[in-house]
NUVO-962490 format. One record per residue (C-alpha): residue number from 0; x, y, z negated. Coordinates in nm, 4 decimals. Last residue first. Layout:
N
{NUM; {X; Y; Z}}
...
% end
This chain:
421
{420; {-3.1414; -0.4668; -0.2967}}
{419; {-3.2707; -0.3511; -0.6352}}
{418; {-3.0303; -0.1244; -0.8229}}
{417; {-2.9236; -0.2685; -1.1579}}
{416; {-2.8887; -0.0233; -1.4417}}
{415; {-2.5326; 0.0477; -1.5438}}
{414; {-2.4001; 0.0909; -1.8966}}
{413; {-2.6120; -0.1462; -2.1085}}
{412; {-2.6484; -0.3890; -1.8190}}
{411; {-2.2751; -0.4449; -1.8181}}
{410; {-2.0327; -0.3044; -1.5636}}
{409; {-1.9214; -0.5569; -1.3044}}
{408; {-1.8511; -0.3209; -1.0190}}
{407; {-1.9022; -0.3265; -0.6440}}
{406; {-1.8861; 0.0037; -0.4559}}
{405; {-1.5385; 0.1268; -0.3993}}
{404; {-1.2860; 0.3174; -0.6101}}
{403; {-1.0116; 0.4908; -0.4157}}
{402; {-0.6356; 0.5084; -0.3837}}
{401; {-0.5012; 0.3505; -0.7000}}
{400; {-0.2165; 0.1090; -0.6207}}
{399; {0.0562; 0.3379; -0.7490}}
{398; {-0.1048; 0.6681; -0.8354}}
{397; {0.1425; 0.8578; -1.0522}}
{396; {0.4406; 0.7725; -0.8308}}
{395; {0.2698; 0.8835; -0.5078}}
{394; {0.2132; 0.5932; -0.2645}}
{393; {0.4122; 0.5534; 0.0554}}
{392; {0.3974; 0.4560; 0.4205}}
{391; {0.7025; 0.5642; 0.6177}}
{390; {0.7465; 0.5962; 0.9958}}
{389; {1.0760; 0.7321; 1.1289}}
{388; {1.0920; 0.8408; 1.4910}}
{387; {1.3744; 0.8607; 1.7462}}
{386; {1.3532; 1.1257; 2.0218}}
{385; {1.1201; 1.0763; 2.3175}}
{384; {0.8740; 1.3574; 2.2346}}
{383; {1.1688; 1.5984; 2.1887}}
{382; {1.2824; 1.5329; 2.5440}}
{381; {1.6136; 1.4060; 2.6794}}
{380; {1.8207; 1.6136; 2.4353}}
{379; {1.6473; 1.4494; 2.1380}}
{378; {1.8065; 1.1180; 2.2309}}
{377; {1.6728; 0.8302; 2.4420}}
{376; {1.7768; 0.4739; 2.3652}}
{375; {2.0413; 0.2364; 2.5019}}
{374; {2.1251; -0.1204; 2.4017}}
{373; {2.4742; -0.2675; 2.4213}}
{372; {2.6601; -0.5998; 2.4106}}
{371; {2.9805; -0.5929; 2.6149}}
{370; {3.1815; -0.7166; 2.3202}}
{369; {3.0712; -0.9695; 2.0572}}
{368; {3.1836; -0.9357; 1.6950}}
{367; {2.8355; -0.9406; 1.5390}}
{366; {2.6409; -0.6907; 1.3265}}
{365; {2.6253; -0.4133; 1.5879}}
{364; {2.5684; -0.0795; 1.4163}}
{363; {2.2678; 0.1329; 1.3283}}
{362; {2.2858; 0.4288; 1.0882}}
{361; {2.0191; 0.6256; 0.9014}}
{360; {1.9775; 0.9731; 0.7592}}
{359; {1.7507; 1.1414; 0.5053}}
{358; {1.6643; 1.5086; 0.4634}}
{357; {1.5098; 1.6817; 0.1616}}
{356; {1.1571; 1.8233; 0.1512}}
{355; {1.0503; 1.6323; -0.1595}}
{354; {1.3456; 1.6138; -0.3965}}
{353; {1.6059; 1.3414; -0.4537}}
{352; {1.8731; 1.4217; -0.7114}}
{351; {1.8035; 1.1349; -0.9510}}
{350; {1.7923; 0.8863; -0.6617}}
{349; {1.4757; 0.6743; -0.6518}}
{348; {1.3651; 0.8156; -0.3156}}
{347; {1.6974; 0.7171; -0.1575}}
{346; {1.7023; 0.3634; -0.2990}}
{345; {1.3486; 0.3052; -0.1678}}
{344; {1.5039; 0.3349; 0.1818}}
{343; {1.6700; -0.0031; 0.1290}}
{342; {1.3618; -0.2005; 0.0263}}
{341; {1.1287; -0.0313; 0.2751}}
{340; {1.3376; -0.1136; 0.5837}}
{339; {1.1145; -0.3624; 0.7693}}
{338; {1.2786; -0.4642; 1.0996}}
{337; {1.3531; -0.1899; 1.3455}}
{336; {1.0934; -0.0842; 1.5973}}
{335; {1.0929; -0.0528; 1.9755}}
{334; {0.9204; 0.2028; 2.2007}}
{333; {0.8944; 0.1370; 2.5758}}
{332; {1.0269; 0.3667; 2.8474}}
{331; {1.2898; 0.1300; 2.9858}}
{330; {1.2356; -0.2306; 2.8830}}
{329; {1.4061; -0.3919; 2.5826}}
{328; {1.4625; -0.7650; 2.5402}}
{327; {1.4173; -0.9293; 2.2007}}
{326; {1.6335; -0.8642; 1.8929}}
{325; {1.7857; -1.1924; 1.7828}}
{324; {1.8911; -1.0753; 1.4370}}
{323; {1.8025; -0.7655; 1.2350}}
{322; {2.0440; -0.7349; 0.9423}}
{321; {1.9540; -0.5145; 0.6455}}
{320; {2.1975; -0.2950; 0.4544}}
{319; {2.2509; -0.1787; 0.0969}}
{318; {2.2608; 0.1983; 0.0800}}
{317; {2.5353; 0.3638; 0.2798}}
{316; {2.8345; 0.5826; 0.1957}}
{315; {2.9718; 0.8009; 0.4773}}
{314; {3.2528; 0.6336; 0.6698}}
{313; {3.1128; 0.5678; 1.0170}}
{312; {2.9040; 0.8729; 1.0991}}
{311; {3.1095; 1.1174; 0.8945}}
{310; {3.4352; 0.9798; 1.0364}}
{309; {3.2982; 1.0136; 1.3886}}
{308; {3.2574; 1.3837; 1.3243}}
{307; {2.9948; 1.6471; 1.2421}}
{306; {2.7242; 1.4344; 1.0804}}
{305; {2.4072; 1.6329; 0.9996}}
{304; {2.3644; 1.6829; 0.6251}}
{303; {2.2167; 1.4267; 0.3857}}
{302; {1.9962; 1.5481; 0.1028}}
{301; {2.0173; 1.3180; -0.1983}}
{300; {2.2789; 1.0896; -0.0458}}
{299; {2.3038; 0.7156; 0.0322}}
{298; {2.3128; 0.7270; 0.4118}}
{297; {2.0578; 0.4654; 0.5121}}
{296; {2.1544; 0.1222; 0.6485}}
{295; {2.0727; -0.1024; 0.9443}}
{294; {2.2777; -0.3881; 1.0976}}
{293; {2.1817; -0.4933; 1.4491}}
{292; {2.1935; -0.8279; 1.6328}}
{291; {2.1787; -0.8602; 2.0128}}
{290; {2.0414; -1.1065; 2.2649}}
{289; {2.0481; -1.0343; 2.6370}}
{288; {1.7488; -0.8747; 2.8125}}
{287; {1.8399; -0.5089; 2.8577}}
{286; {1.6268; -0.2456; 3.0316}}
{285; {1.7492; 0.1093; 2.9779}}
{284; {1.6393; 0.4327; 2.8111}}
{283; {1.4508; 0.2513; 2.5343}}
{282; {1.2405; 0.4679; 2.3026}}
{281; {1.3374; 0.4329; 1.9373}}
{280; {1.1304; 0.3524; 1.6288}}
{279; {1.2442; 0.3456; 1.2655}}
{278; {1.0483; 0.1407; 1.0157}}
{277; {0.9402; 0.1926; 0.6546}}
{276; {0.6514; 0.0349; 0.4628}}
{275; {0.5194; 0.0322; 0.1053}}
{274; {0.7549; 0.2930; -0.0389}}
{273; {0.6615; 0.3691; -0.3999}}
{272; {0.7239; 0.7339; -0.4819}}
{271; {1.0104; 0.7833; -0.7294}}
{270; {1.0808; 1.1393; -0.6080}}
{269; {0.8057; 1.2849; -0.3925}}
{268; {0.7752; 1.2310; -0.0164}}
{267; {0.7769; 1.5400; 0.2036}}
{266; {1.0723; 1.4428; 0.4225}}
{265; {1.1711; 1.7865; 0.5532}}
{264; {1.4451; 1.6615; 0.7863}}
{263; {1.5146; 1.3339; 0.9640}}
{262; {1.8689; 1.2327; 1.0613}}
{261; {1.9647; 0.9601; 1.3091}}
{260; {2.2924; 0.7777; 1.3677}}
{259; {2.4054; 0.5160; 1.6222}}
{258; {2.7462; 0.3549; 1.5559}}
{257; {2.9090; 0.2610; 1.8878}}
{256; {3.2062; 0.0190; 1.8641}}
{255; {3.4228; 0.0682; 2.1720}}
{254; {3.5648; -0.2699; 2.2740}}
{253; {3.6261; -0.1991; 2.6429}}
{252; {3.3284; -0.4172; 2.7351}}
{251; {3.1185; -0.1908; 2.5121}}
{250; {2.9999; -0.2603; 2.1579}}
{249; {2.6546; -0.1880; 2.0090}}
{248; {2.4178; 0.1078; 2.0343}}
{247; {2.4474; 0.3549; 2.3214}}
{246; {2.2607; 0.6877; 2.2956}}
{245; {2.1032; 0.8632; 2.5925}}
{244; {2.0705; 1.2409; 2.6408}}
{243; {2.4086; 1.3170; 2.4793}}
{242; {2.4559; 1.6173; 2.2531}}
{241; {2.5556; 1.4576; 1.9213}}
{240; {2.8719; 1.2821; 2.0433}}
{239; {3.1683; 1.1501; 1.8450}}
{238; {3.4580; 0.9350; 1.9694}}
{237; {3.7453; 0.7195; 1.8512}}
{236; {3.8707; 0.4788; 2.1184}}
{235; {3.8524; 0.0995; 2.0887}}
{234; {3.7224; 0.1218; 1.7318}}
{233; {3.5527; 0.3807; 1.5099}}
{232; {3.2957; 0.5279; 1.7482}}
{231; {3.0319; 0.7815; 1.6452}}
{230; {2.6842; 0.8242; 1.7898}}
{229; {2.3996; 1.0682; 1.8399}}
{228; {2.0974; 1.2047; 1.6561}}
{227; {2.0373; 1.4988; 1.4243}}
{226; {2.2596; 1.7562; 1.5942}}
{225; {2.0214; 1.7697; 1.8900}}
{224; {1.7317; 1.8886; 1.6766}}
{223; {1.3884; 1.7642; 1.5660}}
{222; {1.4330; 1.3902; 1.5162}}
{221; {1.0822; 1.2671; 1.4443}}
{220; {0.8913; 1.2066; 1.1223}}
{219; {0.5845; 0.9837; 1.1195}}
{218; {0.3570; 0.9438; 0.8195}}
{217; {0.1491; 0.6336; 0.7383}}
{216; {-0.1130; 0.8113; 0.5359}}
{215; {-0.2571; 0.6592; 0.2193}}
{214; {-0.5993; 0.7810; 0.3081}}
{213; {-0.8387; 1.0132; 0.1288}}
{212; {-0.7555; 1.3105; 0.3539}}
{211; {-0.8549; 1.1222; 0.6681}}
{210; {-1.2099; 1.0611; 0.5523}}
{209; {-1.3143; 0.7004; 0.4819}}
{208; {-1.6359; 0.6033; 0.6588}}
{207; {-1.7561; 0.3024; 0.4619}}
{206; {-1.9792; 0.0469; 0.6336}}
{205; {-2.1573; -0.2239; 0.4340}}
{204; {-2.2855; -0.5127; 0.6413}}
{203; {-2.5618; -0.7239; 0.4932}}
{202; {-2.6242; -1.0703; 0.3582}}
{201; {-2.8821; -1.2670; 0.1570}}
{200; {-3.2084; -1.2341; 0.3526}}
{199; {-3.0316; -1.1771; 0.6853}}
{198; {-2.7915; -0.9303; 0.8480}}
{197; {-2.9141; -0.6016; 0.6938}}
{196; {-2.7126; -0.2948; 0.7921}}
{195; {-2.6004; -0.0592; 0.5125}}
{194; {-2.4359; 0.2775; 0.5701}}
{193; {-2.1825; 0.4844; 0.3784}}
{192; {-2.0271; 0.8283; 0.4138}}
{191; {-1.7413; 0.8989; 0.1747}}
{190; {-1.6987; 1.2452; 0.0258}}
{189; {-1.3774; 1.3816; -0.1200}}
{188; {-1.2667; 1.4217; -0.4818}}
{187; {-0.9393; 1.6063; -0.5448}}
{186; {-1.0811; 1.8803; -0.7677}}
{185; {-1.2803; 1.6345; -0.9801}}
{184; {-0.9829; 1.4020; -1.0109}}
{183; {-0.7625; 1.6828; -1.1405}}
{182; {-1.0270; 1.7826; -1.3983}}
{181; {-1.0822; 1.4247; -1.5143}}
{180; {-0.7117; 1.3430; -1.5734}}
{179; {-0.5617; 1.0964; -1.3256}}
{178; {-0.2669; 1.3076; -1.2138}}
{177; {-0.1280; 1.4815; -0.9035}}
{176; {-0.4337; 1.4222; -0.6873}}
{175; {-0.4163; 1.6823; -0.4109}}
{174; {-0.2278; 1.4896; -0.1401}}
{173; {-0.3869; 1.1681; -0.2639}}
{172; {-0.7267; 1.3019; -0.1638}}
{171; {-0.9731; 1.1093; -0.3750}}
{170; {-1.2552; 0.8684; -0.3013}}
{169; {-1.5583; 0.7524; -0.4972}}
{168; {-1.8109; 0.4931; -0.3856}}
{167; {-2.1713; 0.5997; -0.3253}}
{166; {-2.4532; 0.3460; -0.3198}}
{165; {-2.2958; 0.1321; -0.5884}}
{164; {-2.3772; -0.2383; -0.5768}}
{163; {-2.4615; -0.3726; -0.9195}}
{162; {-2.3409; -0.6305; -1.1666}}
{161; {-2.5915; -0.7962; -1.3948}}
{160; {-2.5653; -0.8499; -1.7709}}
{159; {-2.8750; -1.0499; -1.8668}}
{158; {-2.8868; -1.2070; -1.5227}}
{157; {-3.1948; -1.4128; -1.4295}}
{156; {-3.3185; -1.1418; -1.1922}}
{155; {-3.0053; -1.1897; -0.9794}}
{154; {-3.1396; -1.5138; -0.8338}}
{153; {-2.8591; -1.6860; -0.6453}}
{152; {-2.6283; -1.5801; -0.3621}}
{151; {-2.5368; -1.2281; -0.2528}}
{150; {-2.3358; -1.1880; 0.0660}}
{149; {-2.1625; -0.8587; 0.1439}}
{148; {-1.9800; -0.8140; 0.4746}}
{147; {-1.7465; -0.5158; 0.4719}}
{146; {-1.6919; -0.2682; 0.7559}}
{145; {-1.4194; -0.0054; 0.7168}}
{144; {-1.4566; 0.3084; 0.9241}}
{143; {-1.1449; 0.5241; 0.9318}}
{142; {-1.1015; 0.8999; 0.9480}}
{141; {-0.7737; 1.0215; 1.0841}}
{140; {-0.4164; 1.0806; 0.9696}}
{139; {-0.1765; 0.9789; 1.2460}}
{138; {0.0189; 0.6543; 1.2219}}
{137; {-0.3008; 0.4821; 1.1144}}
{136; {-0.3852; 0.4141; 0.7549}}
{135; {-0.2635; 0.2422; 0.4448}}
{134; {-0.5133; 0.0819; 0.2142}}
{133; {-0.5618; 0.0133; -0.1525}}
{132; {-0.8981; -0.1099; -0.2819}}
{131; {-0.9957; -0.0970; -0.6470}}
{130; {-1.2665; -0.3281; -0.7776}}
{129; {-1.4597; -0.2014; -1.0752}}
{128; {-1.4574; -0.0611; -1.4260}}
{127; {-1.2112; -0.2976; -1.5908}}
{126; {-0.9864; -0.3356; -1.2903}}
{125; {-0.9745; -0.6027; -1.0228}}
{124; {-0.7451; -0.5515; -0.7216}}
{123; {-0.8186; -0.5440; -0.3485}}
{122; {-0.5686; -0.5021; -0.0686}}
{121; {-0.5939; -0.3376; 0.2715}}
{120; {-0.3509; -0.2839; 0.5569}}
{119; {-0.3743; -0.0595; 0.8596}}
{118; {-0.1584; -0.0086; 1.1673}}
{117; {-0.4619; -0.1387; 1.3588}}
{116; {-0.2901; -0.2755; 1.6698}}
{115; {0.0322; -0.3720; 1.4962}}
{114; {-0.1666; -0.5327; 1.2168}}
{113; {-0.0418; -0.4905; 0.8621}}
{112; {-0.1112; -0.7809; 0.6269}}
{111; {-0.4233; -0.8254; 0.4215}}
{110; {-0.5828; -1.0800; 0.6527}}
{109; {-0.8952; -1.1360; 0.8631}}
{108; {-0.9497; -0.8022; 1.0345}}
{107; {-1.1496; -0.7570; 1.3521}}
{106; {-1.1297; -0.4211; 1.5296}}
{105; {-1.4346; -0.1940; 1.5131}}
{104; {-1.2559; 0.0902; 1.3341}}
{103; {-1.1472; -0.1563; 1.0659}}
{102; {-1.3298; -0.4878; 1.0669}}
{101; {-1.4781; -0.7665; 0.8551}}
{100; {-1.3497; -0.7064; 0.5009}}
{99; {-1.5125; -0.9587; 0.2670}}
{98; {-1.7426; -0.9162; -0.0331}}
{97; {-1.8984; -1.2174; -0.2014}}
{96; {-2.1658; -1.1738; -0.4685}}
{95; {-2.2440; -1.4734; -0.6895}}
{94; {-2.5501; -1.5569; -0.9018}}
{93; {-2.5541; -1.9288; -0.9787}}
{92; {-2.3399; -1.8615; -1.2888}}
{91; {-2.6255; -1.6709; -1.4597}}
{90; {-2.5072; -1.5106; -1.7871}}
{89; {-2.1487; -1.4991; -1.6695}}
{88; {-2.2347; -1.3591; -1.3258}}
{87; {-1.9835; -1.4366; -1.0537}}
{86; {-1.7989; -1.1676; -0.8565}}
{85; {-1.6252; -1.2370; -0.5285}}
{84; {-1.3265; -1.0916; -0.3466}}
{83; {-1.2027; -0.9888; -0.0041}}
{82; {-0.9153; -0.9485; 0.2346}}
{81; {-0.8204; -1.2961; 0.3489}}
{80; {-0.5322; -1.5154; 0.2345}}
{79; {-0.5179; -1.3880; -0.1239}}
{78; {-0.8842; -1.3739; -0.2238}}
{77; {-0.9646; -1.2039; -0.5542}}
{76; {-1.1974; -1.3898; -0.7919}}
{75; {-1.3788; -1.1967; -1.0640}}
{74; {-1.5761; -1.3564; -1.3459}}
{73; {-1.8167; -1.1111; -1.5093}}
{72; {-1.7506; -0.9047; -1.8222}}
{71; {-1.3793; -0.9908; -1.7766}}
{70; {-1.1812; -1.2882; -1.9103}}
{69; {-1.1741; -1.5219; -1.6100}}
{68; {-0.9712; -1.3203; -1.3562}}
{67; {-0.9226; -1.5778; -1.0795}}
{66; {-0.6533; -1.5414; -0.8127}}
{65; {-0.7308; -1.7094; -0.4817}}
{64; {-0.5668; -1.9128; -0.2058}}
{63; {-0.7830; -2.0274; 0.0830}}
{62; {-1.1337; -1.9165; 0.1777}}
{61; {-1.2886; -2.2178; 0.3519}}
{60; {-1.2382; -2.4379; 0.0477}}
{59; {-1.1415; -2.2318; -0.2551}}
{58; {-0.7836; -2.2445; -0.3842}}
{57; {-0.6073; -2.1777; -0.7132}}
{56; {-0.3652; -1.9348; -0.8752}}
{55; {-0.3171; -1.9832; -1.2530}}
{54; {-0.5224; -1.7407; -1.4626}}
{53; {-0.5431; -1.3678; -1.4024}}
{52; {-0.4648; -1.0872; -1.6449}}
{51; {-0.7235; -0.8173; -1.7227}}
{50; {-0.8069; -0.9505; -2.0697}}
{49; {-1.1220; -0.8351; -2.2453}}
{48; {-1.1383; -0.9389; -2.6093}}
{47; {-1.4214; -1.1748; -2.6980}}
{46; {-1.7598; -1.0977; -2.8588}}
{45; {-1.8988; -1.4139; -3.0163}}
{44; {-2.1790; -1.6099; -2.8468}}
{43; {-2.4946; -1.6624; -3.0556}}
{42; {-2.6948; -1.4005; -2.8645}}
{41; {-2.6037; -1.5674; -2.5363}}
{40; {-2.3971; -1.3511; -2.3055}}
{39; {-2.2351; -1.6521; -2.1326}}
{38; {-1.8734; -1.6184; -2.2490}}
{37; {-1.9326; -1.2818; -2.4120}}
{36; {-1.7358; -0.9635; -2.3319}}
{35; {-1.5395; -0.7053; -2.5288}}
{34; {-1.3554; -0.3766; -2.4647}}
{33; {-1.6108; -0.1989; -2.2479}}
{32; {-1.5858; 0.1743; -2.2019}}
{31; {-1.6031; 0.4934; -2.4073}}
{30; {-1.4278; 0.3194; -2.6954}}
{29; {-1.5184; 0.2928; -3.0642}}
{28; {-1.2795; 0.1947; -3.3431}}
{27; {-1.4747; 0.1989; -3.6685}}
{26; {-1.3003; 0.2066; -4.0076}}
{25; {-1.4185; 0.0476; -4.3307}}
{24; {-1.3784; 0.1210; -4.6985}}
{23; {-1.5244; -0.1346; -4.9406}}
{22; {-1.3009; -0.0206; -5.2237}}
{21; {-1.1507; -0.3633; -5.2825}}
{20; {-0.8056; -0.2055; -5.3178}}
{19; {-0.6302; -0.5012; -5.1586}}
{18; {-0.8762; -0.5012; -4.8639}}
{17; {-0.7426; -0.1660; -4.7359}}
{16; {-0.9061; -0.0339; -4.4178}}
{15; {-1.1457; -0.3162; -4.3350}}
{14; {-1.1700; -0.2815; -3.9587}}
{13; {-1.4679; -0.2490; -3.7225}}
{12; {-1.4340; -0.2885; -3.3442}}
{11; {-1.6192; -0.1170; -3.0593}}
{10; {-1.7588; -0.1177; -2.7045}}
{9; {-1.9449; -0.4473; -2.6715}}
{8; {-1.9865; -0.4704; -3.0461}}
{7; {-1.7745; -0.6456; -3.3065}}
{6; {-1.9103; -0.7040; -3.6564}}
{5; {-1.8189; -1.0761; -3.6741}}
{4; {-1.4626; -0.9791; -3.5809}}
{3; {-1.4038; -0.7887; -3.9065}}
{2; {-1.0601; -0.6589; -3.8109}}
{1; {-0.8030; -0.6551; -4.0897}}
{0; {-0.5925; -0.3570; -4.1982}}
% end
C-alpha cells in the first residue's frame, strides 16, 4: 500500500490500496487533528509529516539554552534556563510570541527549579495541540496565581496560519482524572480564572489563578504514633527505643551506633506513580555545629510494619542508599531536610505489591566511622506537630507530565480563528 503524497491534506493521507491489481482503489486516512504542516504555507509547498522531536539544543542571547521543535505547524522553542517558550509563525517569520513565567503568588521566578520559598516548580513542553505546563505546588494544597509575561512581535495580520491566545485554558483535578478519555476529562475539569493587564503596545501580563484541586500537590505525611519513630543500636551496646521524646542520630562517645527510623502510614500514592521530589524533615531538639554525614535508605517492603527490636531497625532490607555529606549546623526548634530521596523511594512505589494506603519506612545512620558525632531531633512523644515529616511530590502513572493545558497554541487557521488582541 503506497501513500500518494501529492494528495495529502492538512489532516489526512490517501493510499493506493493495491497497485498490482490496477483497480484504481484508494483508501483515505483522516485524523481529527493535524498530521501535516508546510514549511512556509505557500500553495506550492508540499505537506510534511509532523514530528514532535526537537533538534539539537542551542542558545539564544539573553535567554540561554533552548530546545527547538522545528517540525510543527509553527516553530516552537522551549527555554531551558528560564521558564518560558516562544512560538514563531512559519508563514510570517517576523511574527513571534514569547511567553515567560514572571511570578508565582507574587514572588519572582526565573528558573524551573524548586524554590525553598515558593515550594513550586514549573516546566513547559510542546505538544501537537498546545503547550503543556507541569507544576508542583505548595506543601499544603491551595490556589496559586501564576503570572506570565506575553510579548508579541511582528505583524500577525500577515500570517496565513496564525496561532492564537486562548482566553480560557483548561485544567483538571488530578485526584479525579484516572484516564484521558473524554468522559473522564469532562468530569475532572475545574475552572481557571484569568486576567490580562496591558504593559505596552506589544506586551501584557497574563494571570492564571490555578485552583488547589488542579495542582500536583506536594503532600506531607507525619509520624502519627509513638511506635513509628525511634532508634536501634547495633554496636557499643544493643538497644531499641520507640518511646523516647528525643532521638539521637549518629555515634556516641561510647561507640553506640544510633540508627534512626521513621514510619509513615496511609501513603495514598498509586503504584508506579512518578516521584518528582521526596525529602524527610525533622525538627532539631538540640543545637549542634560540628560536621556530620548521614546515610539514608527506605525499608524495601510493600507495607512495612513498625520495628519492634533493634534487629528490625538495623537488619531489615533497604533500597539503595544516598549519602548526605557535610550537613550544616542545627539549631534547636528549626526544621531540617534530608537531601533529595526521589530516586530511592521510587523503588517502593514500583514494587509489584505496593498499593495506595500502605506504609513506608526510612532509616538514617552515620556514614563515617567517627565517634562522638550526634544530632538530636524531636519524636512523636514530644508533640505530634514536632514529629518527623515526609514530603513527596508525585504524578499519577496515567498522567505523567500532563497536568493542565494553558493558553497559547499553534493550531492552524482552519481549526482556530485568531482572536484580536
